[in-house]
C-alpha positions in Angstrom: -31.4 2.9 -5.6 -29.3 0.1 -5.8 -30.3 -2.2 -2.6 -27.2 -3.4 -0.8 -28.2 -6.8 1.5 -24.9 -6.9 2.7 -25.5 -2.7 4.6 -29.1 -3.6 5.8 -28.4 -6.7 7.2 -25.3 -4.8 9.5 -27.4 -1.9 10.1 -30.5 -4.4 11.3 -27.9 -5.9 13.9 -26.7 -2.7 14.8 -23.0 -3.2 13.9 -20.9 -1.5 15.7 -17.5 -1.8 13.2 -14.8 -1.8 16.7 -13.6 -5.5 16.2 -9.8 -5.4 16.5 -10.0 -7.0 12.4 -12.2 -4.2 11.2 -9.9 -1.1 13.3 -7.2 -2.9 11.6 -8.9 -2.6 8.2 -9.8 1.4 9.0 -6.6 2.0 9.5 -5.4 0.4 5.8 -8.4 2.1 4.3 -7.8 5.3 5.9 -4.5 5.1 5.2 -4.5 4.3 0.9 -7.4 7.0 0.9 -6.9 9.9 3.1 -9.2 11.8 1.5 -12.2 9.6 1.8 -14.0 9.1 4.3 -12.8 6.4 5.9 -15.8 4.8 8.0 -17.9 5.0 4.9 -15.2 2.4 2.9 -14.7 0.2 6.0 -19.0 -0.3 6.2 -19.0 -0.7 2.5 -16.2 -3.7 2.7 -17.6 -4.9 5.5 -20.7 -5.1 3.6 -19.2 -6.9 0.2 -18.1 -9.7 2.4 -21.6 -10.2 3.9 -22.7 -10.8 0.7 -20.1 -13.0 -0.5 -21.2 -15.1 2.3 -24.6 -14.9 1.4 -24.3 -15.7 -2.1 -22.2 -18.5 -1.3 -24.8 -19.8 1.5 -27.5 -19.7 -0.7 -25.4 -21.9 -3.7 -24.7 -24.1 -1.2 -28.4 -24.7 0.0 -29.5 -25.0 -3.6 -27.3 -27.0 -4.5 -26.2 -29.0 -1.2 -27.9 -32.1 -2.3 -24.9 -32.7 -5.3 -22.4 -30.8 -3.6 -22.5 -33.0 -0.3 -22.3 -35.9 -1.9 -18.4 -36.0 -3.3 -16.4 -34.2 -0.1 -13.4 -33.2 -2.6 -16.4 -31.0 -4.0 -17.1 -29.6 -0.5 -13.8 -29.3 0.5 -12.9 -26.9 -2.7 -15.8 -24.9 -2.5 -15.1 -24.0 1.3 -11.4 -22.8 0.0 -12.4 -20.7 -3.3 -14.6 -19.2 -0.3 -11.5 -18.8 2.2 -9.7 -17.6 -0.4 -12.1 -15.2 -2.0 -12.1 -13.6 1.8 -8.8 -12.6 2.4 -8.1 -11.8 -1.6 -9.2 -8.3 -0.6 -7.0 -7.8 2.5 -3.9 -9.2 0.7 -4.9 -6.7 -2.1 -4.7 -3.5 0.4 -1.4 -4.8 2.4 0.1 -4.9 -1.4 -0.9 -1.3 -2.1 0.0 -0.3 1.4 3.6 -1.9 0.7 3.8 -0.5 -2.7 2.4 3.4 -1.5 5.5 3.1 1.1 7.9 2.0 -1.4 7.5 4.9 -3.1 7.5 7.4 -0.8 10.6 5.8 0.4 12.1 6.2 -3.1 10.5 9.6 -3.8 11.9 11.0 -0.8 15.3 10.4 -1.4 15.1 12.9 -4.6 13.3 15.4 -3.0 15.5 15.6 0.2 18.7 16.0 -1.8 16.9 18.8 -3.5 15.6 20.8 -0.6 18.9 21.2 0.6 20.1 21.9 -3.0 17.2 24.7 -2.6 18.2 25.6 1.1 21.7 25.9 0.6 21.0 28.5 -2.1 19.3 31.0 0.1 15.8 29.7 -0.9 13.1 30.4 2.3 12.2 27.1 3.5 8.7 27.6 3.3 9.2 27.9 -0.7 12.1 25.4 -0.5 9.3 22.5 0.4 7.1 23.0 -2.4 9.5 23.7 -5.2 12.1 20.1 -4.0 8.8 18.1 -5.2 7.9 19.8 -8.5 8.5 16.3 -11.1 7.2 15.9 -14.6 5.1 12.7 -12.4 2.5 15.0 -11.2 0.7 11.5 -9.7 3.6 10.7 -8.0 2.2 9.7 -3.9 4.7 11.7 -2.9 4.3 14.9 -4.7 0.8 14.3 -4.0 1.3 14.7 -0.5 4.1 17.6 -0.6 1.5 19.3 -2.3 -1.2 18.9 0.2 1.0 20.1 2.7 1.4 23.0 1.0 -2.0 23.7 0.3 -2.4 23.4 4.5 -0.3 26.3 4.8 -0.9 28.2 2.3 -4.6 28.1 4.1 -3.0 29.5 7.4 -3.2 26.2 9.3 -0.4 25.6 11.9 2.9 24.8 10.7 2.8 22.0 13.3 -0.5 21.2 12.5 0.6 21.0 8.5 3.3 18.7 8.9 1.2 16.4 11.7 -1.3 15.8 9.2 1.1 14.9 6.2 3.4 12.3 8.6 -0.1 10.7 9.5 -0.6 10.5 5.7 2.6 9.1 4.8 3.4 7.1 8.1 7.1 6.6 6.9 9.8 6.7 9.8 12.6 8.9 7.5 9.9 11.1 7.0 8.5 11.4 10.7 12.0 12.6 11.0 12.3 14.9 8.6 9.2 17.0 9.5 10.1 16.9 12.7 13.9 18.2 12.3 12.0 20.9 9.4 9.2 22.1 12.2 11.6 23.0 14.8 13.7 25.0 12.1 10.8 26.5 11.0 9.7 27.7 14.6 12.9 28.2 16.5 15.9 28.9 13.7 18.6 26.5 13.6 21.6 26.7 11.7 22.8 23.4 11.8 19.6 22.2 9.2 21.4 21.3 6.4 24.6 19.5 8.1 21.0 17.3 9.7 19.5 16.8 6.5 22.5 15.7 4.5 22.8 13.1 7.3 18.9 12.4 6.6 20.2 12.2 3.0 23.4 9.9 3.9 20.6 7.4 5.7 17.9 7.5 3.2 20.6 6.2 0.7 21.5 3.5 2.9 18.1 2.5 2.9 16.9 3.3 -0.9 20.3 1.2 -1.3 18.4 -1.6 0.9 15.2 -1.3 -0.8 17.1 -2.3 -4.5 18.5 -5.4 -3.2 15.3 -6.3 -1.9 13.3 -6.1 -5.0 16.1 -7.3 -7.2 15.8 -10.7 -4.4 12.0 -10.5 -4.7 12.3 -10.7 -8.6 14.8 -13.4 -8.9 11.7 -15.2 -6.8 9.2 -14.5 -8.6 11.3 -15.6 -11.9 12.1 -18.9 -10.6 8.7 -20.5 -10.9 8.5 -19.6 -14.7 12.5 -20.3 -14.9 11.2 -24.7 -13.6 8.8 -24.2 -15.8 10.7 -23.9 -19.2 13.4 -26.1 -18.1 10.8 -28.7 -17.4 9.2 -28.4 -21.1 12.9 -28.2 -22.7 13.8 -31.6 -20.9 10.5 -33.1 -21.9 11.0 -32.0 -25.3 14.6 -33.4 -25.5 13.8 -36.9 -23.7 10.1 -37.7 -25.5 11.5 -38.0 -28.9 14.1 -40.8 -27.3 11.8 -42.6 -25.2 9.6 -42.4 -28.7 12.1 -44.2 -30.9 13.5 -46.5 -27.7 10.0 -47.9 -27.5 9.8 -48.2 -31.3 
């Protein structure tokens, strides 16, 4: 059995994992891994940070005589330590953003298919899963819809199944969509199609806005490499002239 010093330290200290940071971290881990035990993921995440801190302390103690003779080395080590501590959290935030983007992009296509199926007279519960059929079986939205369909098939109440679906997705447009469908399934509503069409229009505008943001982000990422290429070209042009001038 692999010894985890971080977990051992946390158990000895009887750590409660109830700080504001840990509660936020728990919510992120739960959102990204709805099928796993978020408490265990949180414990492992904090334990890894403790392990890294202990490793750094041991390194500093063994090399203190040499490290603290140079202030720049000390500052560099501290900077690297801080970066390594926050890097996992930065990755988590990026993963959450990516998941939400995938859900929003897939939802727009989904709601249009759903409108067509319901307009064709297909039962709502059947249309819910049929509209999600796609060649991309690893698509995030398809996975969540499949879980929703499984919950309904396992005799979960409609409200409970959609409540779990909304919690896993955590997207405002999907929350509104789920609320409309639940009301329709329970009470019946002849205005379902017009409501869904209005939401589809809203999703289309959100998708356009997202596409613009992605385009702006892509341009921003290209600025640095483009600048480097420009500087390299300038140096290649100017350097031979300077060499000849010096000669």
